[in-house]
C-alpha positions in Angstrom: 20.9 -21.1 20.5 21.0 -17.8 18.6 18.8 -15.1 20.0 16.4 -13.3 17.7 17.2 -9.7 16.8 14.4 -8.4 18.9 15.6 -10.4 21.9 19.1 -9.2 21.4 17.9 -5.6 21.1 16.2 -5.8 24.4 19.4 -6.8 26.1 21.1 -3.5 25.2 21.5 -1.0 28.0 23.9 1.9 28.9 26.6 -0.7 29.5 26.4 -2.2 26.0 29.6 -1.8 24.0 29.9 -0.2 20.6 31.3 -3.5 19.4 28.1 -5.2 20.5 26.0 -2.7 18.7 28.1 -2.8 15.6 27.8 -6.6 15.6 24.0 -6.3 16.0 23.8 -4.0 13.0 25.9 -6.4 10.9 23.5 -9.3 11.8 20.4 -7.1 11.3 21.4 -5.9 7.9 22.1 -9.5 6.9 18.8 -10.8 8.3 16.7 -8.0 6.6 18.6 -8.4 3.3 20.0 -4.8 3.6 23.6 -6.1 3.1 23.4 -5.9 -0.7 24.1 -2.9 -2.9 27.1 -0.9 -3.4 29.0 1.2 -0.8 28.2 4.2 -2.9 24.5 3.4 -2.4 25.0 3.1 1.3 26.8 6.4 1.4 24.0 8.1 -0.5 21.5 6.6 2.0 23.6 8.0 4.9 23.7 11.4 3.4 19.9 11.3 2.8 19.5 10.4 6.5 21.7 13.3 7.5 19.5 15.5 5.5 16.4 14.1 7.3 18.2 14.8 10.6 18.8 18.4 9.6 15.1 18.8 8.8 14.1 17.2 12.1 16.4 19.7 13.9 14.9 22.6 12.0 11.4 21.3 12.9 12.4 20.9 16.6 13.7 24.5 16.8 11.0 25.8 14.6 13.4 27.4 12.1 11.7 28.3 8.9 9.3 25.3 8.7 5.6 25.3 8.0 4.1 25.5 11.5 0.7 24.4 10.2 2.1 21.1 8.9 2.4 18.0 11.1 5.8 16.3 10.6 6.3 12.6 11.2 9.9 12.7 12.2 12.0 13.3 15.3 15.7 14.1 16.0 15.9 10.9 18.0 14.7 8.7 15.1 16.9 10.4 12.5 20.0 10.2 14.7 19.3 6.5 15.1 19.0 6.1 11.3 22.3 8.0 10.8 24.0 5.8 13.4 22.7 2.6 11.7 24.0 3.6 8.3 27.3 4.7 9.8 27.8 1.3 11.5 26.7 -0.5 8.4 29.4 1.4 6.3 32.0 0.6 9.0 31.1 -3.0 8.9 31.3 -3.1 5.1 34.9 -1.8 5.4 35.7 -4.2 8.2 36.4 -1.3 10.5 35.9 -1.6 14.3 34.5 1.8 14.9 35.6 1.9 18.6 39.2 1.2 17.6 38.9 3.8 14.8 37.6 6.4 17.2 40.4 5.7 19.7 43.1 5.9 17.0 41.7 9.2 15.6 41.4 10.7 19.1 44.9 9.7 19.9 46.0 11.7 16.9 43.7 14.6 17.8 45.1 14.7 21.4 48.6 15.5 19.9 47.2 18.5 18.0 47.2 22.0 19.4 43.6 23.3 19.3 43.0 27.0 19.2 
């Protein structure tokens, strides 16, 4: 029997793998009909979320924002949104993000950093 998304979500903990989370995002986007649209649209949505993350950070550190205004955002929520879109884009390109990270870091480990 297939677990519902909410039940699957509650099974995640600090030992959950990136692959498990990426699979969850794939299933979630399908179930919520977020799997349509173009990759360009998904990229724009990711960039929009990165902008919202930047705003949330500015609010958090009180850098040039209207202190009399109440903002309904948080760095935590915006990071989660960015992560969701990033995994969705990886899924659309059939990229295992853990493998991609390992491959990239193997290359980076060979570089000389100054």
